[in-house]
SEFI-586986 format. One record per atom (N, C-alpha, C, CB): residue in three letters; residue number from 1; x, y, z; atom name. Coordinates in nm, 3 decimals, decimal comma, padded with zeros to 5 digits, m for minus. Last residue first. Glycine has a CB too. Layout:
<nodes>
   residuo   num         u         v         w   atomo
       Ala   NUM         X         Y         Z      CA
...
</nodes>
This chain:
<nodes>
   residuo   num         u         v         w   atomo
       Ala    92    15,539    11,255    14,289       N
       Ala    92    15,530    11,283    14,434      CA
       Ala    92    15,655    11,253    14,509       C
       Ala    92    15,420    11,205    14,495      CB
       Lys    91    15,587    11,169    14,035       N
       Lys    91    15,597    11,313    14,060      CA
       Lys    91    15,598    11,344    14,211       C
       Lys    91    15,480    11,386    13,992      CB
       Lys    90    15,535    10,901    14,059       N
       Lys    90    15,671    10,942    14,024      CA
       Lys    90    15,691    11,090    14,056       C
       Lys    90    15,700    10,915    13,876      CB
       Leu    89    15,262    10,899    14,106       N
       Leu    89    15,351    10,854    14,213      CA
       Leu    89    15,496    10,896    14,185       C
       Leu    89    15,343    10,701    14,228      CB
       Ala    88    15,170    10,984    13,858       N
       Ala    88    15,142    11,067    13,976      CA
       Ala    88    15,235    11,028    14,090       C
       Ala    88    14,994    11,051    14,019      CB
       Glu    87    15,252    10,769    13,699       N
       Glu    87    15,308    10,901    13,673      CA
       Glu    87    15,286    10,993    13,795       C
       Glu    87    15,244    10,963    13,547      CB
       Ile    86    15,088    10,570    13,812       N
       Ile    86    15,235    10,557    13,819      CA
       Ile    86    15,301    10,693    13,798       C
       Ile    86    15,286    10,455    13,714      CB
       Glu    85    14,836    10,667    13,741       N
       Glu    85    14,871    10,653    13,883      CA
       Glu    85    15,023    10,644    13,900       C
       Glu    85    14,804    10,528    13,944      CB
       Lys    84    14,852    10,646    13,463       N
       Lys    84    14,833    10,778    13,525      CA
       Lys    84    14,873    10,773    13,672       C
       Lys    84    14,686    10,824    13,511      CB
       Lys    83    14,872    10,369    13,441       N
       Lys    83    14,982    10,453    13,394      CA
       Lys    83    14,973    10,592    13,456       C
       Lys    83    14,982    10,462    13,241      CB
       Leu    82    14,620    10,296    13,535       N
       Leu    82    14,739    10,258    13,612      CA
       Leu    82    14,861    10,340    13,570       C
       Leu    82    14,767    10,107    13,595      CB
       Glu    81    14,463    10,398    13,328       N
       Glu    81    14,446    10,450    13,464      CA
       Glu    81    14,569    10,417    13,550       C
       Glu    81    14,319    10,392    13,529      CB
       Ser    80    14,552    10,238    13,115       N
       Ser    80    14,574    10,382    13,109      CA
       Ser    80    14,558    10,446    13,247       C
       Ser    80    14,477    10,448    13,009      CB
       Ile    79    14,466    09,988    13,210       N
       Ile    79    14,609    10,013    13,189      CA
       Ile    79    14,636    10,163    13,186       C
       Ile    79    14,658    09,947    13,057      CB
       Glu    78    14,190    10,025    13,206       N
       Glu    78    14,257    09,996    13,333      CA
       Glu    78    14,407    10,024    13,322       C
       Glu    78    14,232    09,851    13,375      CB
       Gln    77    14,147    10,055    12,932       N
       Gln    77    14,116    10,165    13,024      CA
       Gln    77    14,188    10,146    13,156       C
       Gln    77    13,964    10,174    13,047      CB
       Lys    76    14,226    09,802    12,847       N
       Lys    76    14,296    09,920    12,798      CA
       Lys    76    14,272    10,040    12,889       C
       Lys    76    14,252    09,952    12,654      CB
       Tyr    75    14,033    09,642    12,973       N
       Tyr    75    14,173    09,630    13,013      CA
       Tyr    75    14,256    09,750    12,965       C
       Tyr    75    14,233    09,499    12,957      CB
       Lys    74    13,805    09,725    12,835       N
       Lys    74    13,812    09,742    12,980      CA
       Lys    74    13,957    09,736    13,027       C
       Lys    74    13,728    09,634    13,051      CB
       Glu    73    13,868    09,641    12,578       N
       Glu    73    13,850    09,784    12,605      CA
       Glu    73    13,862    09,812    12,754       C
       Glu    73    13,714    09,831    12,553      CB
       Ala    72    13,873    09,366    12,623       N
       Ala    72    13,993    09,434    12,576      CA
       Ala    72    13,984    09,583    12,604       C
       Ala    72    14,015    09,408    12,426      CB
       Asp    71    13,609    09,318    12,693       N
       Asp    71    13,714    09,295    12,791      CA
       Asp    71    13,842    09,367    12,751       C
       Asp    71    13,741    09,145    12,806      CB
       Asp    70    13,489    09,367    12,450       N
       Asp    70    13,458    09,453    12,562      CA
       Asp    70    13,563    09,438    12,670       C
       Asp    70    13,319    09,420    12,618      CB
       Ala    69    13,600    09,152    12,311       N
       Ala    69    13,630    09,287    12,265      CA
       Ala    69    13,600    09,387    12,377       C
       Ala    69    13,549    09,322    12,138      CB
       Pro    68    13,486    08,934    12,449       N
       Pro    68    13,630    08,959    12,459      CA
       Pro    68    13,670    09,098    12,410       C
       Pro    68    13,706    08,855    12,381      CB
       Ala    67    13,206    08,965    12,372       N
       Ala    67    13,252    08,992    12,508      CA
       Ala    67    13,403    09,011    12,517       C
       Ala    67    13,210    08,878    12,598      CB
       Asp    66    13,151    08,873    12,122       N
       Asp    66    13,166    09,016    12,137      CA
       Asp    66    13,223    09,051    12,274       C
       Asp    66    13,031    09,086    12,117      CB
       Asp    65    13,103    08,604    12,145       N
       Asp    65    13,235    08,642    12,095      CA
       Asp    65    13,257    08,793    12,105       C
       Asp    65    13,252    08,596    11,949      CB
       Ala    64    12,845    08,554    12,208       N
       Ala    64    12,937    08,571    12,321      CA
       Ala    64    13,076    08,610    12,275       C
       Ala    64    12,944    08,443    12,402      CB
       Pro    63    12,726    08,499    11,963       N
       Pro    63    12,706    08,630    12,026      CA
       Pro    63    12,800    08,656    12,142       C
       Pro    63    12,563    08,642    12,074      CB
       Ala    62    12,832    08,225    11,926       N
       Ala    62    12,872    08,336    11,840      CA
       Ala    62    12,843    08,472    11,903       C
       Ala    62    12,801    08,325    11,706      CB
       Asn    61    12,750    08,001    12,058       N
       Asn    61    12,846    08,086    12,127      CA
       Asn    61    12,886    08,208    12,045       C
       Asn    61    12,968    08,007    12,162      CB
       Lys    60    12,588    07,876    11,871       N
       Lys    60    12,528    07,921    11,997      CA
       Lys    60    12,619    08,019    12,069       C
       Lys    60    12,498    07,801    12,089      CB
       Glu    59    12,776    07,813    11,676       N
       Glu    59    12,669    07,906    11,644      CA
       Glu    59    12,603    07,960    11,770       C
       Glu    59    12,565    07,839    11,556      CB
       Lys    58    12,933    07,627    11,814       N
       Lys    58    12,994    07,752    11,770      CA
       Lys    58    12,887    07,856    11,738       C
       Lys    58    13,084    07,729    11,649      CB
       Lys    57    12,748    07,420    11,846       N
       Lys    57    12,801    07,487    11,965      CA
       Lys    57    12,863    07,621    11,927       C
       Lys    57    12,906    07,398    12,035      CB
       Trp    56    12,711    07,347    11,579       N
       Trp    56    12,597    07,398    11,655      CA
       Trp    56    12,646    07,473    11,779       C
       Trp    56    12,503    07,283    11,696      CB
       Thr    55    12,965    07,250    11,519       N
       Thr    55    12,920    07,371    11,452      CA
       Thr    55    12,798    07,430    11,523       C
       Thr    55    12,887    07,341    11,305      CB
       Asp    54    12,966    07,023    11,685       N
       Asp    54    13,063    07,129    11,709      CA
       Asp    54    13,019    07,259    11,641       C
       Asp    54    13,203    07,087    11,657      CB
       Lys    53    12,766    06,871    11,563       N
       Lys    53    12,745    06,919    11,699      CA
       Lys    53    12,842    07,033    11,732       C
       Lys    53    12,762    06,804    11,800      CB
       Leu    52    12,899    06,814    11,325       N
       Leu    52    12,777    06,893    11,321      CA
       Leu    52    12,746    06,950    11,459       C
       Leu    52    12,659    06,809    11,270      CB
       Glu    51    13,101    06,648    11,416       N
       Glu    51    13,137    06,776    11,355      CA
       Glu    51    13,017    06,869    11,351       C
       Glu    51    13,193    06,754    11,214      CB
       Asp    50    12,943    06,433    11,499       N
       Asp    50    13,026    06,503    11,597      CA
       Asp    50    13,066    06,641    11,544       C
       Asp    50    13,151    06,420    11,632      CB
       Phe    49    12,837    06,352    11,255       N
       Phe    49    12,746    06,402    11,358      CA
       Phe    49    12,823    06,481    11,463       C
       Phe    49    12,671    06,286    11,425      CB
       Gly    48    13,075    06,267    11,130       N
       Gly    48    12,995    06,374    11,072      CA
       Gly    48    12,900    06,435    11,173       C
       Gly    48    12,917    06,323    10,952      CB
       Leu    47    13,152    06,058    11,297       N
       Leu    47    13,238    06,174    11,285      CA
       Leu    47    13,163    06,293    11,225       C
       Leu    47    13,359    06,141    11,199      CB
       Tyr    46    12,932    05,881    11,258       N
       Tyr    46    12,966    05,930    11,391      CA
       Tyr    46    13,050    06,057    11,383       C
       Tyr    46    13,041    05,822    11,470      CB
       Leu    45    12,948    05,832    10,982       N
       Leu    45    12,829    05,892    11,040      CA
       Leu    45    12,859    05,953    11,176       C
       Leu    45    12,718    05,790    11,053      CB
       Ala    44    13,200    05,709    10,968       N
       Ala    44    13,177    05,835    10,897      CA
       Ala    44    13,054    05,907    10,952       C
       Ala    44    13,162    05,810    10,746      CB
       Leu    43    13,148    05,477    11,118       N
       Leu    43    13,248    05,572    11,164      CA
       Leu    43    13,229    05,708    11,097       C
       Leu    43    13,389    05,518    11,136      CB
       Gly    42    12,958    05,356    10,950       N
       Gly    42    12,922    05,394    11,087      CA
       Gly    42    13,019    05,496    11,144       C
       Gly    42    12,918    05,272    11,177      CB
       Gly    41    13,117    05,311    10,723       N
       Gly    41    13,001    05,401    10,716      CA
       Gly    41    12,956    05,447    10,853       C
       Gly    41    12,886    05,332    10,645      CB
       Gly    40    13,300    05,126    10,831       N
       Gly    40    13,346    05,254    10,778      CA
       Gly    40    13,233    05,355    10,767       C
       Gly    40    13,411    05,235    10,642      CB
       Leu    39    13,127    04,912    10,894       N
       Leu    39    13,204    04,980    10,999      CA
       Leu    39    13,254    05,117    10,953       C
       Leu    39    13,322    04,893    11,042      CB
       Leu    38    13,028    04,852    10,634       N
       Leu    38    12,937    04,885    10,744      CA
       Leu    38    13,010    04,961    10,855       C
       Leu    38    12,874    04,757    10,801      CB
       Leu    37    13,264    04,790    10,497       N
       Leu    37    13,180    04,901    10,452      CA
       Leu    37    13,085    04,947    10,562       C
       Leu    37    13,100    04,861    10,327      CB
       Met    36    13,346    04,567    10,646       N
       Met    36    13,430    04,686    10,643      CA
       Met    36    13,350    04,809    10,596       C
       Met    36    13,551    04,664    10,551      CB
       Ile    35    13,134    04,394    10,585       N
       Ile    35    13,157    04,434    10,723      CA
       Ile    35    13,242    04,560    10,729       C
       Ile    35    13,225    04,320    10,802      CB
       Pro    34    13,165    04,361    10,305       N
       Pro    34    13,046    04,428    10,360      CA
       Pro    34    13,063    04,473    10,506       C
       Pro    34    12,927    04,334    10,350      CB
       Val    33    13,432    04,237    10,307       N
       Val    33    13,407    04,366    10,243      CA
       Val    33    13,279    04,431    10,295       C
       Val    33    13,397    04,348    10,091      CB
       Ser    32    13,428    03,982    10,421       N
       Ser    32    13,484    04,093    10,497      CA
       Ser    32    13,454    04,230    10,437       C
       Ser    32    13,632    04,076    10,510      CB
       Gly    31    13,320    03,803    10,239       N
       Gly    31    13,255    03,820    10,368      CA
       Gly    31    13,304    03,942    10,444       C
       Gly    31    13,275    03,698    10,452      CB
       Ala    30    13,496    03,818    10,027       N
       Ala    30    13,356    03,850    10,003      CA
       Ala    30    13,281    03,871    10,135       C
       Ala    30    13,289    03,738    09,921      CB
       Leu    29    13,728    03,728    10,155       N
       Leu    29    13,722    03,864    10,105      CA
       Leu    29    13,578    03,908    10,083       C
       Leu    29    13,801    03,876    09,974      CB
       Ile    28    13,658    03,463    10,201       N
       Ile    28    13,685    03,551    10,316      CA
       Ile    28    13,675    03,697    10,273       C
       Ile    28    13,825    03,522    10,375      CB
       Gln    27    13,637    03,384    09,932       N
       Gln    27    13,522    03,372    10,021      CA
       Gln    27    13,539    03,461    10,145       C
       Gln    27    13,501    03,225    10,064      CB
       Leu    26    13,895    03,422    09,838       N
       Leu    26    13,787    03,502    09,781      CA
       Leu    26    13,663    03,498    09,870       C
       Leu    26    13,753    03,452    09,641      CB
       Phe    25    14,027    03,229    09,996       N
       Phe    25    14,062    03,370    10,010      CA
       Phe    25    13,951    03,459    09,955       C
       Phe    25    14,194    03,400    09,936      CB
       Ala    24    13,916    02,997    09,893       N
       Ala    24    13,888    03,033    10,033      CA
       Ala    24    13,920    03,180    10,059       C
       Ala    24    13,970    02,944    10,128      CB
       Pro    23    14,024    03,007    09,632       N
       Pro    23    13,878    03,015    09,652      CA
       Pro    23    13,841    03,051    09,797       C
       Pro    23    13,813    02,881    09,614      CB
       Phe    22    14,310    02,992    09,697       N
       Phe    22    14,251    03,111    09,637      CA
       Phe    22    14,099    03,117    09,652       C
       Phe    22    14,287    03,116    09,491      CB
       Trp    21    14,497    02,823    09,820       N
       Trp    21    14,367    02,846    09,884      CA
       Trp    21    14,297    02,969    09,828       C
       Trp    21    14,384    02,861    10,034      CB
       Val    20    14,721    02,823    09,646       N
       Val    20    14,657    02,697    09,684      CA
       Val    20    14,516    02,720    09,736       C
       Val    20    14,740    02,624    09,791      CB
       Ala    19    14,786    03,094    09,620       N
       Ala    19    14,758    03,015    09,500      CA
       Ala    19    14,683    02,888    09,535       C
       Ala    19    14,888    02,981    09,426      CB
       Leu    18    14,832    03,163    09,886       N
       Leu    18    14,726    03,231    09,812      CA
       Leu    18    14,688    03,152    09,687       C
       Leu    18    14,768    03,374    09,775      CB
       Gly    17    15,055    03,001    09,941       N
       Gly    17    14,929    02,982    10,013      CA
       Gly    17    14,812    03,047    09,942       C
       Gly    17    14,940    03,037    10,153      CB
       Ile    16    15,244    03,117    09,766       N
       Ile    16    15,205    02,975    09,750      CA
       Ile    16    15,071    02,949    09,818       C
       Ile    16    15,314    02,882    09,808      CB
       Ile    15    15,256    03,373    09,877       N
       Ile    15    15,214    03,356    09,738      CA
       Ile    15    15,169    03,213    09,712       C
       Ile    15    15,329    03,394    09,641      CB
       Gly    14    15,349    03,311    10,135       N
       Gly    14    15,222    03,379    10,116      CA
       Gly    14    15,169    03,364    09,975       C
       Gly    14    15,236    03,525    10,149      CB
       Leu    13    15,599    03,201    10,081       N
       Leu    13    15,495    03,115    10,141      CA
       Leu    13    15,357    03,179    10,126       C
       Leu    13    15,526    03,089    10,290      CB
       Val    12    15,720    03,436    09,980       N
       Val    12    15,706    03,318    09,894      CA
       Val    12    15,599    03,226    09,948       C
       Val    12    15,841    03,242    09,882      CB
       Ala    11    15,710    03,601    10,210       N
       Ala    11    15,644    03,642    10,086      CA
       Ala    11    15,621    03,524    09,993       C
       Ala    11    15,726    03,748    10,015      CB
       Ala    10    15,868    03,455    10,391       N
       Ala    10    15,727    03,478    10,422      CA
       Ala    10    15,650    03,519    10,296       C
       Ala    10    15,714    03,587    10,530      CB
       Val     9    16,116    03,469    10,261       N
       Val     9    16,053    03,338    10,283      CA
       Val     9    15,904    03,355    10,310       C
       Val     9    16,120    03,264    10,402      CB
       Ala     8    16,160    03,746    10,272       N
       Ala     8    16,151    03,679    10,142      CA
       Ala     8    16,082    03,544    10,155       C
       Ala     8    16,291    03,660    10,082      CB
       Gly     7    16,174    03,787    10,550       N
       Gly     7    16,070    03,852    10,471      CA
       Gly     7    16,050    03,786    10,336       C
       Gly     7    16,103    03,997    10,452      CB
       Gly     6    16,404    03,637    10,612       N
       Gly     6    16,273    03,601    10,670      CA
       Gly     6    16,158    03,663    10,594       C
       Gly     6    16,266    03,644    10,815      CB
       Ile     5    16,594    03,785    10,469       N
       Ile     5    16,569    03,644    10,434      CA
       Ile     5    16,433    03,600    10,487       C
       Ile     5    16,682    03,553    10,490      CB
       Leu     4    16,574    04,030    10,606       N
       Leu     4    16,556    04,023    10,461      CA
       Leu     4    16,522    03,881    10,417       C
       Leu     4    16,682    04,072    10,388      CB
       Thr     3    16,641    03,959    10,866       N
       Thr     3    16,508    04,013    10,838      CA
       Thr     3    16,477    04,004    10,689       C
       Thr     3    16,498    04,159    10,885      CB
       Lys     2    16,905    03,884    10,840       N
       Lys     2    16,806    03,784    10,879      CA
       Lys     2    16,664    03,830    10,849       C
       Lys     2    16,820    03,751    11,027      CB
       Met     1    17,015    04,132    10,776       N
       Met     1    17,020    04,025    10,676      CA
       Met     1    16,916    03,918    10,709       C
       Met     1    17,161    03,964    10,670      CB
</nodes>
């Protein structure tokens, strides 16, 4: 209940303050919009460049993706050899 009353009082004071200092509010808004655009654009450039670097790394590592398939074949052969050894040990 206290939060509800405090929120209502703050909203009313905010509306009164905005009405009284509206020209100052517009001046602050006019000064902050270009800064926000500049910071947002810089962040977008940074994230775009970072994503581009990730795609370059993936392209460089693309031929190395064949190696896990070779590893899989190697492991399959090793498993089949071990199975043969186990069967030989069971018979002995």
